[in-house]
N, C-alpha and C positions, 0 to 999 in steps of 0.2 A: 409566561414570562421566560421560558427556557431559552429562547433565542439561540445564542452560540453555545450555551452549556450542553444542549442536546447533541449538537454536532461533535463537540469535544468528547463527550462521553461515548458516543457511538464510535468515534475514531479510536479512542483508548481501548474500547472493547475489541475492535477489529484487530488492532495491533497485538493485543494480549492473546487473541486466538491464534493469530499468525505465528506468534512466538512460542506457542505451545505452553501457555501459562498453566500451572498446576493448581494445587490446593490453595495457593495464596491469592487467588483471584479476588478482586475487591469490587464491591457494589459501586457502580459508577454514580449512583445517587449521592454518595458521600462527597463527591467533588463539587456538589451543587449547594453547599451551605450547611449540610448536615453535620452534626457533632461540632468539633472545633470550638472556637470562642465566639460567642454572640455579642452584639453591641447593644448597649442600653441607650434608648432614645428619650429625649425630653419632650414634654407636651409642646405642641406648636402654638404660636401666638393666635389667640382667638379674638376677632374683632366684633363678633356678633353681639356680645353683651353690651358693648358701648353703643352699637347702632340701635339697639332696642330702645334706648332712652330718647331717641328722636321721634318716637311715635306716641302721641298723647291722645286720650279720649275726651279731653275737655271740650273740644268743639262739637262733639256728637250731642251732648246734652243740650247745648244752646240751640242747635239746629232742630232737635226733636221738639223743643217747646215753641218753635216759631211756625205755628200752623193756623193762626187766627185769620179769618176772612173779614174781620171788622174793618169797615171803611172801604171794602173792595168795590171797584167799578165792575158791574156786570156787563161783559162784552156781548153784544148781540150776535146771533149766528150770522154767518156770511159764507157764500160760495167762493168769494174772493179771499185775498190775503189781508189779514188785519195787521195794520202798521202801528208800532209803539215807538214814540219818540220822546216820551216824558217819563220820569220816575213815578213809581206808584205801585198799587196793588190791584191786580186784575183777576176777575173770576170768569172762567170759560166753561160754559155748559152747552152741549149740542155739537153741531157740525161746523167746521171751518176749512177753508181752502188753503190755510197757511197762517203763520205768524211771522212777522218781520220786525227785527229790532233795528231802528233807523237812526241811532245816534251813538256816539262814543260815550263811554263811562256811565251807562245806564245802571241804576240800582232798582231791580224789579222783584216783586213777589207775585208769581203767577199761580193761581189756584185752578186745578183741573178737577171738575166734578161731573163725570160722565162726558168728557170732551172727546171728540173725534176729529183729528186734524189730518187732512189728506191732501198731498200735493202730487200731481201727476207730472209736473214739469220742472220741479225745483226742490230746494230744501224746505221741508215742512215747517220746522221752527228755525228761522234763519237769523243768526247773529254773526254771520261770517264776514261782513264788511265793516264792522265797527268794533273797536278795541275796548278792552278793560271793562266789559260789562260784568256785573255781579248779579246773577239770576238765581232765585230760589223758586223751585216748583213744588208746590204742595199737592199731593194726590189724595183726592176724596172720591171714593167709588172707583169704577173701572174706566180707564181712559186708553186712547190709542193715538199713535203718531205714525204716519206712513208716508214715505217718499217712493214713488214709482219711477222717478227720473233716472236716466242712465248717468252714472258717474257722480251722483250727488249723495250727500249725507242726509239722513232723516232729521237729525238735530245737530246744529253746528253753532256753538257759542264761542266767540273770540274773547274769552274772559274766563270767569269761573262759573260753575253750575253746581247747585245743591238740590238734591231731591229728598223730600221727606213726606210724612203723612202716613195714614193707615190704609190708603188706597193702593191701586195698581196702575201700571202703565205698560202697554205693549208697544214696542217700537220696531218698525220694519224699514229697512233700506234695501231696495232691490238693486241699487247701483253702487253703494259704497258703505260707509260706516253707519251703524245705528245711532250711536252717541259720539260726537266729535267735540271735544272741549280743549281749547288752547291752553288753559291754565288748570286749576284744580277742579276735580270732580269729587263731590262728597255725597254719600247716600246713607240715609238713616230711616229705619222702620218700614219703608214701603216695599212693594214687590214689583220687580221689573221682569218683562219677558221680551227678549231681544232676538231679532233675525237680521242678518247683514250679509251682503255680498263680500264685504271686506272685514274689518274689525267690528266686533259687537260694541266694544267700548274702546275709545282712543282718547287719551288725555295726557296732560303733562304729569299728573299724579292722580292716584285714585285712593280714596279712603272711604270705608263703609262700615256700618255697625248695625247689628240687629235687623237685617233686611234679607230679602230673597232676590237673587239674581239668577235667572234662567236664560241661558243662551241656547235657543232652539237650534240654530245653525249659524256658522260664520265661515266665510271663505278664507279668512285669515285667523287672527287671534280672538279669543274670547274677551280678555282684558289686556290692553296694551298701554303701558306707561312709558313715554319717551321723553328724554330731556330736550330742552330747546336746542335748536340747531346752532346757537351761538355759544353753547356751553363748552368750555375748554378744559375743565377739571372736574374730577369726581365730586359729587355733592349729594347730600341727603335731603336737599330742599326740593327736589324734583325727580322725576323718573322712577318713582316708587309706587308700590301697591301695598296698602295696609288694610286688612280685613279683620274685623273683630266680631265674632259670633255671627257670621254670615252663612246663610245657606246658598251655596253657589254650585250650579250645574252647567255644563256646556257640552256642545257637540261642535267641534271645530275641525277645519282643515289646516289650521295653523296651531300656534301654541294655546294651551288652555289659559294660562296666566303668564304674561311676559312683562318684565320691567327692566329698565336700563341699569338701575342702581341697587335697589333692595326690594325683596318681597318679604313681608312680615304677615303671617297668618296666625291668629290667636283665637282658637275655638271655632265652632261652626261645623258645617257639613259640606264636603266637597266631592262632587261626582264629575270627574273630568275625563272626557273621551275625545281623543284626537285621532283623526283618520287621514293620514297623508297620502298623496298620490306618488306612486313610484314611476320613474321614467328610465328608459334604457340609456346606457352610456353612449350609444350612437347618436343620441339627441342632446349631448352635453352642451354644445354651443348654443342650441336653440333656447335652452333654459338658463344659461349662464351659471352652471354649477361646476365646481372644481372637481378634478379627477379624484381627489381624496374622498369626496362625498359618495362615490360609487362603491359601497361596501356591503351590498346585498345581492343575493342570487334568488331566482325564483325557485320555489320548492313546492311542486304541486300547484295548488290554488292560492298559495300564500308566498311570503318572502322570508328569507333567513339571513341574518347578519353573519358576516364572515370576518375573520381577523384581517387586518390591513396587509399583512405579509402573505396572505393567501390569494389576494386579488390577481396576482400575476398568472395564476393557474387558469384563469377564466378569460375568455375573449370579451371584447367590448359588447357583443350582442348578448352576453349572459350576465353582465353586471348591471345593477340598477342603483339609482339614488333617489332620494326624496326631492320632489319638486320644490318644496320649501320646508323650513323647520316646523315641526309639529310636536313639540315637547309638551309634557303636562304642565309643569311649572318651571319657568326659566328666568334667570337673571344674568345679565352680562354687561360687558363693557359698552359704553356709549358709542354709537356709530351713526353717522348721518352724512348726507352728501355735502361735499365741500362747496360753500356758497360762491367761491371764486372759480371753481372748476367742476362743472356738472358731471364730468366723467370720473371724478376722483371722490374719495371718501375721507372724512375726518373720523378718527377713532381716539377716544379718551380711555386709556387703560390703567391710569394710576388711581387706585382707590380701593375701598373695602367693600366691594360688591358682595352681597350675601343674601341667602335665603334663610329666614328664621321661622321655624314651625314650632309653635308653643303648645298646640293642642288642637283637637278637632277630629273629625272622622273623614278619612280620605279614601276614595276609590278612584284609582287612576288607571285607565286603559289607553295606552298611547303607542303610536307607531314609532315615534322617536323616543329619546330619553324621557323617563317619567318625571324626575326632578333633577335639574341641572343648574349648578352655580358656575357660570363661566367666568374665569378670571377672579374667582372669589371663594367664599366659605359657605358651607351648608351646615346648619345647626338644627337638629331635631331634639326638642326637649320633652315632647309628649305628643299624644294623639294616637289614633288607630289608623293604620295604613294597609290597604290591599292594592297591590300593584301588579300589573301585567304590561309588558312592553317588548317590542322587537329589539330594543337596544338596552341601554343601562338603566337600572332602577333608580339609584340615588348616586349622584356623582358631582364632584366639584374639582376645579382646577387646583385648589389649594388644600383646605382642611374640610373633611367631612367628619362632624362630631355628633355623636348620638348619646344623649344623657337620659333618655326615657322614651316611653311610647311602646306600641306594639306594631311591628312591621312584618307583613307577610308578602313576600314576592313570589307569586305563583308561576311566573315565567319571565325570563329576561336574557339578555346576552351576558352582561356582567351585573352583579348585584349591588354592592356598595363599593364606591371607588373614590379616590382622592389622592392628591400628592401625599397627604397625611390622612390616616383614618384612625379615629379615637372613639372607643365605645366604652362607656362606664356604667350603663344601665339600660333597661328595656328588654323586650322580648322580640327576637328577630328570627325569621324563618325564610330562607332564600333557596329558590330553585333556579339554577343558572345553566345556560348552555356553555358558557366559558367559565371565567373565574367567579367564585362566590363573593369574596372580599379581596380588593386589589388596591395596593398603594403604588401609583405610578405617576410620573410627571415628565413633561417635555422640558421643564425648567431645570437647567443644569445646576442651579443654586439650591435646589431642593434635595435633601437627603431623606428619601421616603421612609416612613415607618407606619406600622400598625400597632396601636396600643390598646390592649383589651384588659380592662380593670374591673368589669362587672357586667351584669346582664346575662340573659340566656340566649345563646346564639346557636342556630342550627343551619348548616350549609349543605346543600345537595348540589354538587357541581360536576359538569362534564369536563371542565378545564381544571386549573388548580383550585383547590378549596379555599385556602387563604394564601395570598400571594403578595409579596412585597419586593419591590426593587431595592429596598433597603433592609430594615430589620423588622422582626415581629417580636413584641414583648407582651407576655401575658402575666398579669399579677392577680387576677380575680375573675369571678364569673364562671360561666359554663360555656364551653365551646365543643360542639359535636359536628364533625365534618364527615360527610359521606362523599368521598373524593371520586376521581374519575376511574374508569375501567381501563383506559389506555395508559400504557407505560410512558407516554410522552409527557404526562402531567403528573402532579402529585397532590396529596391531600394538603400538605404544608410546603411552602416554597419561599425562601428568603435569601437574598444576595448577601446580607450581612449577619445572618444567623438568627436562630429562633431561641429566645430566652423564655423559659417557663419558671416563673417565680411564685406562682400561686394559681388558685382556681382549679377547675375540673376540665380536663381535655380528653377527648376520645376522638381520634382521627383514623379513618380507614381508607385504603386505596390500593393501587397495584404496586408491584415491586420495582418497576423499571427506573423510576426517578425519585425514589424515596429520600426524604430529607428528615433526619432526626434532629430534635432540639439540641442546643449547644451544651457542651460539657460544663460551662460555668453557670448553668441554670441553678437556681436556689431550691427548686422543688424537683424531686426525683421523678424519673420517667421510665416507663417500660416500652421497649421497641420490640414487637414480636413480628415474625414473618414466617410464612410457609409457602412452598411451591404450589401446592394444590389450593385452589380458590375456596374461600369460605363463601357459601352460597347466600344469595340475597334472601332475606327473610329470617335468617338466623339471628338469635339473640346472643350478643356477646356480653359476658358478665365478668367483672373483676370481683373476686371475693378474697376475704382474709384466709388464713390457714385453716380456720374452722369451717369454712364454707359460707360464712355470713356475707351476703351481697354488699358491695360498696358502690358500684356504679355499673349500669347496664344500658345498652343501646340495641335497637333492631337494625340490622344491616340492610340498607336499601338496595345495594348492588353487590355483585360478586367482588371480593377483595382478597388480597394476600398479605397486606401490611396493616398492622394495628399499632397505634401509638397512644399510650394512656399516661396521664399524669394527674395526680390528686394529692392532697395533703396527707392522706392515709398511707401513702407509700413511704414508710419510714425505713431508714437505713438499718439493715440487719434483720428485718422481719420478713416473713414468708407470705406468699400470696398465690392465687391460682387464677387463670384465665379460662373461661368456658365459652364454647360455642354451642348454645343449647344445653343439652345434658352432657355433652362431651368435653372432657378436660383437654384443652389445647396445650396448656403448659402449667407447670408449677415452678416457682422461682423465689429466690431470696434476693432482696435489694442489696446489691454489693457495691454500687457506685451511682453517680448521678444518672447515668444512662445505663440501664440494665437491658442487655440485648439477649433475646431468646428466640430460637426458631430453627427450622431445618436449613441445612447448608445447601445452596444452589449448585447445580452442575455448570459445566462450561458453557452450555448454550443459553443459560438463563441470565439476562442482564440484571436481575435482582438477586443474584447469588450472594451468599453470606461470606464475609471475611472470616478468617480464623477467630474463634472465640465468640462468634455470634454476629448479630446484625447491627449495623449502625456506624461503626468506625468513627473517625474524627479527623478530617483532613481540612478543617477550616472552611472559610467561605471563598467564593470565587474572587 
């Protein structure tokens, strides 16, 4: 986030050296929001609670009970296509060359009991020419549907489709989508195994409960829910994915789960793996990708994400972009071709797009962002997450709110991101190549903030540990930051100040761009610095005057700056800071910010101002 601040600080340092500044040299990090007066931020508007009310489980129980074969017509086996033009209940056993729905408005109950439906030259289950069909397929035993035709779906229903029963269905499309449903797709109890050249599931909306969905491979998305092309405003009536206690796994070249409006996942197990194809910038026109999308460079046998302002350092032959989006879980604004101009696109951006994650076990390994709420909010209320990605782990364009769960990010570019980031509970462990937690927005109407009121948060970042283009407010919880080793970044970084009003904070990093919390914090802070690095692996401990430990952390990387705050730092009382068995300092809390440490020399950009480390020169 340093942008111009780094340049200003470097310039100030150069001018100071040229002028022969003496003992009054000031740490340039103090110009970047350290000390001074911090701003208090209010919670952002949260639309996710209201949206949750739009998803009901009532229809699941009705569908689960609709499995009777009573009165069913037993369809004889045929190498040709079996045509259905009348409402009714049909039982399929054995081999068929296809099933065709031949009338508008059909209401059908199809039972598959050991059925194998194979089409070599068309749609295997074809309801693509007739509208408003309502089809229920009950699965008994093991069943399969295959289309080997180029450019054709395996199942295409121009209406609604429901799948239930205790059996299983394997669906393969060698040319297009496995399941294509023009209206609602509902799945209860059964097990699906899907393979597709395009999307595994494509529907107006997808609801599922107590079932297993395994996408063996998909050339595009695992689950894709898109609004109708005539939709002109945000709606929760379509374009959503709602999964309740579902076991979902996928291997895709596109998104694992993608919805136009809302993704709501409540319980279940999710194993999402996306593997996108990287293409060089020299082929940008061929793939129709924007220049801004080329934000990777090749590093050995893999690829590495770089900051957008770094791209200019690399030639077009060294920059790569993803051929298509391949996020783990994504929701975003409605976008579709303009029916009046095939070369143009209609985009509906007004609405409360959101991802709601209420529980479940998630393993996400994605080339693109792991969880991304585009133009909307991301809410994590519970669940266990293990995430690895080349890009961001959890990100939203508006509010990222975490109120529970266990989140482990083993590798990412940035960890948790949003215009606003609010964390009140949960256990979070982030390892990031750039920022660990970042509040940033392209919307000039957003005054970014990070609010930390609870939870246990550990950040290991090569960029800024916790970074806000606005303010950082901490009122509770535990935050441990293992910051960068480069002086171009800091453990804590905020344009509008860092307020520590409660909780336990332990942040370590280099000296070059140190930012201390604001002087109007309600909880006292120790800011310690030394020129010689504290070695990785050392145990840093804060103790009281009698040596009783209060708080300790193991240093992951070499560091020179230590910022500590906790309720025990009471005004007028004395404490000690240890590195292993070595006492680094003994101090008495004399002000909100107590600065202790060695004074830096002229060549050290993290040098100490008179009276200690930290200063207070307000925000940028």
